[in-house]
N, C-alpha and C positions, 0 to 999 in steps of 0.2 A: 270179152267182158267177164266171161266166166273165169277166165284165168286171172283177171285182175282182182276179182272179188274172192277168189279162192284163198283159203288160209295158207300161210307159208308152210313149207314142209317142216317136219320135225327137225329140230336142231338148227334150222336156218336163223331164227331170231337170236339164239345164243351166239352164233358166229358173228352177226352184225354188232352186237353189244361189245364183243371182244375187240372188233376192229375199231370202234369208236373210242374205247378206253386206251388204246395203244398211243403212247406219247413218244415223240422224238427228242432224245436228250443229246444236247450238244456240249461238248467239253469246253469250259471257259478257263482261259489262263489269266491269272492275276497279273496286274501291272503291265498288261500288254497294250502298247500304244494303239490309239484309235486309228483306223485305216478307212479312208474314204475310197470307195470303188467308183471310178468314173468310166462311163460307157462311151467309147469313142465311135464316131461314125465309121462305117466300113470303108476301107480304101480299095482302090482297084486292085484286082489280083495281080500278082507278080508275073513276070514273063516266065514262060516254061523253062527258059534256059537257066535262070537263076534258081528256081525252085524254092524261093524264100517267101513266106507268107507273113505279113505284118500282124501283130497281135491286135485283137479287137478291144482289149481292156488294158488299163494302166493303174498300177498301185503306187501311191505316193503317201508319205507320212505327213500329217498336219501338225505343225508346232509353232511356237512363238517366233522362232527365227524366220520361218517362211512368211509369217504374217507381216513382220516388220520389213522384210525385204520387198514384199509386194507393195506395202504402203510407201516405202522409200522410192520405188520405181515410179509409182503413180505421182508422188509429190514432185519428183525430178521432172517427170513429163510435163506437169503443169508449170513448173518454174521455168522450163526452157522456153515456154511461150511468152514469158513476161518481157516487157520492153526495157530499154536501158534506163529510162526515167524511174521505173519501179525499183530497179536495183539500186539506183542512186538514193532514192528515198529510204530504202531499207538500211543502207549503209549510214545515212545521216541519222536515222532514228537510233541505231545502235551506238553511234558516236555520242549522241546527246545523252543517252542513258549512262554510258561510261563516264562522261564528264560530270553528269549530275551525281553519280555515285562517289566519284573522287571528291567533288566539292562538298558533298554532305559529310563524308568521312573527315575531311580537313576542318570543317566547321563544327565538328562534334565537341561537346563539353565533357571532359573525362577527368576523373580523379583517380590516380593510381596509388594504391596503398602498398607500401613496402615494409617488411618486418626484418629488423636486425636485432636478434635477441641472443643472450648467453645464459642468463639466470632464469628467465621466465620460460615456462613450458605451456604451449597452447593446446595440448591434447592430441588425440588421434585424428580428429576431424576439425581442424581449425577453420574458422569462418570470421568474416567481417560483417558486423551488424550496422545498419544505418537505422537509427532510431529517431523518433520525434523527441522534442525537448522534454526530458523527464526531471528537470531540476526541481520543480515544485513537489513532485512525488518523493524524490529523494530527501528534500528538505523537510517534508512532513515526517518521514520515517526517522530522520535524525532528531527532529524535535521530540517525537514520541519516546524514543529510546533514551534521548538525552535527559528527559525528566526523571527517568528511572535511575540514571547513573549520576545525576547531579550531587546527591549527598555522599556518594562513595568516592568519586575520583579525587576530590581535594584531600580526603583522608589518606588515600593511597599514595598520592604524591608526597605528602608531608612525611609519612612513615618511611618512604623510600629515601628521602633526603636525610632523615634522622638516622637511618641505617648506615648511610654513607659516612656520616660524621662519626657514628659509633665504631664503625669498622676502622676508620682512620685512627681513632683513639686506641683501639685494640692493637693496630699495627705499630703505633708509637710505643705502647707499653711493651709489646713483644720485642721491639728493638732495644729498649732499655734493659729488658731481662737478658737478652743475648749479650749485650755489652757487659753487664754485670757478671754473667756466667763466664764470659771470656776473660774478664779481669780476675775472677777467682781462680781460673785454671792456669793463669800465667805465673811463671816463676818470678817472685819479687826479689830484685837485686838492688833496690834503691836504698839510699841513705835515709836516716831518721828524719832529717830536716826536709828532704825532698818529699818523703811520704806524707808528712804532716801538711806541708803546703799544698801538695796535689790533692790530698784527701779533703782538705778544707775548701779548696777551690771547686772540686767536683760537688761537694755537699752544698756549698753556697750556690753553685750553678743550678742544681736541681731544686733546692729549697727556696732560695731567694729569687733568682731570675725567673725560674719557671713559675714560682708563686706569683711574682709580679705580673707575668704574662697572663696567668689565669685570672688574677684580680682585674687586670685591664680588660680582659674579654668580658668578665661578668659586669664590670661597670659600663662598658659600651652597650652591652645587651640591655641592661637595665635602662640606660639612657634612651635607647631606641624604643623600648616598650613604653616608657613614660611619654615620649614624644608622640607616639601613635595614639596612646590613650588620651592625651591632652587634646590632640587634633580632633579625635572623635567626640570628645566632650564639648569642645567649642562649636562643632557643627551640629550637635544635638542628635548624634546617631545612636541607633539601638545597637550598642557595641558591648559585648561581654567576652573578654579574653579568657583563655583557658586558665584555670586555677592550678592545674597540675604543673609542677615545675619541669617535668620532662617535656611537656608540650609548649612551654614558653620559649619557643624558637622564633627567630625573626621571620622565617617563611610562613609559619602558622599565624603569627600575629598579623602579618601583611594580608594574608588570605582572609582572616576574620574582618579586617578593615574593608577589604573589597566587597565581601558579602554584605557588610553593613551599609555600604554605599548604595546597593541595589534597593534598599528600603529607606533611602534618605528622602527628606522633604523635596518637593519640586523646586524650591528656591535655590538649592545647592547645585553648583555647576560640577557635574560629575567628571567631565574630561580633566578639569584642573585638579580635582582630588585624586583621580587615578594617576595623573602625571606626577603629583607630589609623592604618593606612596611608592611609585616606581623609582623616582629619584632617590628617596631615602633607602630603598632596598638595594639600589645599585651602589650607594655609598657604603652600606653595610657589607655587601659582597667584597668591595675593594678592601675594606678593613680586615675582613675575615681571611682573605687571601694573603695579605701582608702578615697577619698574625700567625697563620700556619707556617709561612716561610720562616719567620723568626723562631717559632717553636721548634721546627725541624733543624734549624741551625744550631740549637743547643746541643744536639747529639754530636755534631762534628766538633763543636767547641770542647765538649767533654773529652772526646778522644784525643784532642791535642793536649789537653791538660794532664793526661795520664802519661807519666814518664816512669822509667824503671826505678824501683824503690831502693832503700838502703840495705845494708848488710845485716841489720839487727833482726834476728828471728822474732823477737817479741813484737817489734813494730809491724813486721809482716803479718804476724798472727792477728794483731789488733785490726789491721787493715782488712784482713779477710773476714773477721767477724762483722765489721761495719758493713762491708759489701754484702755479706750474707743477710744481714738485717734489711738492707735496702732491697735485696733481691726478693726476700719474703714479702715485703710491702708491695713490690711491683707485681708479684704473683697474685696477691690478694686483689689488687686493682684489676688485674687481667681477668680473674674469675668473675668479678662483679660486672665488668664490661661484657664478657661473653654471655652472662646470664641475661643482661639487658638486650643484647643482640638476639638471643633466642626468643625472648618475649616479643620483640618487635617483628621478628620473622613469622611467629605464629599469628600475630594480629594481621600482618600483611597477607598471609595465606587465607585467613577467614574472609578478609575484604575482597580478595581476588575471587573466591568462590561466590560471594554475593554479587560481585560484578558480572561474573559469567552467567549467573541466573538472571540478572537484570537485563542483560543483552538479549536473552531469549532468541527467538528465530529471526534475528535481524538479517542474517545471510540468506535465509529462505525468502524473506520478503523482498530483498534486493534482486534475487534471481528471477522473480516474477515480472520484473520491469520490462525485459526485452520482449516478452510475448504481448504485453499490453501496449507497448509503444513501437512495435516493429513496423518499419517502412520497407526495408529491403534486407535480404540475407544473401551473402555472396561467399562461396567457398574460397579459402586461401590456398592456392596451389603454388608450390615452390616459392613460398614467402612473398607472393605477389597476388594482388586482387585489383580488379578494375571496376570502378563505379561510373557508369554512364548516366549523365543527367538527362533522364527521360522518364516518361510515365509518372508514377507517384513521386519520384524524386524531384522531377521538374515542377510538379504541381505544388510542392511544399513552399511555404513562404520563406524568404531569406532569413537565415539564422535559426530556423526551426528544426534543423537536423543535427545529429551528432554521430560521429564514427566511434564505434565501441569494439574493443578487442577484449576477450576474456581468456584468462590463463591462470597459472598458479606459480607462486614464488615460495620456495621452501615448503611446499605442501599447503600453503594458505591461498585461498582464492584471491585473485588480483585482477583489476580492470584497468584498461587505458581508455580514456575518453578525450576526444578531440572535437572541436566544432567543425562542421562540414561547410566549407567556404569555397565552392568551385569558382573558377574564373571563366566567364562566358567565352565560348569558342576557343578554349585552350585546354591543353592536357598538362595537368600539374601532378606533382608527386608528394605524398605525405609519408614520412618515415617514422615508424614506431620503434623505440629502443627500451631497454630495461628500466631506465629512470622514468619513463612515462607511465609505468604501471604502479598502482597503489592498492595495497591490501584492503579488502572490504572492512575488516575489523578496525582499521585506522580511521575510517570515515566518521566514527563516533567520537574521536578525540576532539577536544576543543582546539580550534585553530587560533 
């Protein structure tokens, strides 16, 4: 007892503390596979003659391969105990599932979209969009922007037609100048009588026959204007034709008559009046075409009338002076026509700028349609895409879906829109070509 209660010797407590604080550090290798140590039951000792002793422990690696092998052996052990009827049932179930899968695939409703394009480009990530019917939204946009463009588009069309006529007149005058210059440059070897006759014939051709043609054109135009004005007066229309002589063209007058019909009294039958003005305009176009043909024929006739002149130098000099005066007159006419063309082009440019401002963000508004009416989006791979009629596509009412492809033609955005009409339990193919695409800017044009 005395020894137990006795204080420890000096230095003993410090030695005990040092022993308690001593830690055993074991080196750990990273990524070393986990090893399970299995203790085996001791086996009988080997015979003395062999001198071989079996190990009491075995080290084996544990991995996914070993786990699957063990599960497979166990499953095979269980399956070996099954009867023949069980195996027949398993085979029948597999066969039924295969047949059901084949039948389901055969009965599936599919629409294949194929693209054959040359001019249109679909971009880096082409896709096929299945959209709900957005015709009302598009019609609303066209209506809104159409109201802005209504005052401008008729003026643009009329100025374009006037420019075509003015350029045709300029081309005719240029041809006359060329012919006169060519005549002045040619060596005159004709006789006095031939020169006088030919000169008189050419002068009579350009002064009399051309003047008669011009007078005939003016008379027919005046008759057309009076007929339209009389018709509008009889119907009681709010009709005010243009007072400017440059704007008194058949197309402009017909357009004014059409606009007046939109404000006509309810008792007037609009289809009959529209048909009447179209018939009159068609007859005018037929006359205008014949008139241009006859006018152009004067140049060929004038060339035939020009024959080599006489040997008299004075007569040749007089002929040159006359042709020079005619050439100066044609040059003056050409300058006036070119000035008119320049003025019309400036007016057309201003109207085009106003039209561009009136259109506004129409393209941006159209581009928001797919996100608002999207039903399905399918990537287009190797010019093919397959639309299976299932899910939201199958739930949509008949005729409520559209197939839309977006691309660009000559740098301008263009869309192709087709109705989505699948055939139940069949696979059909829809082919898109360049002519199916229409530029967004053309949607605002009056159809």
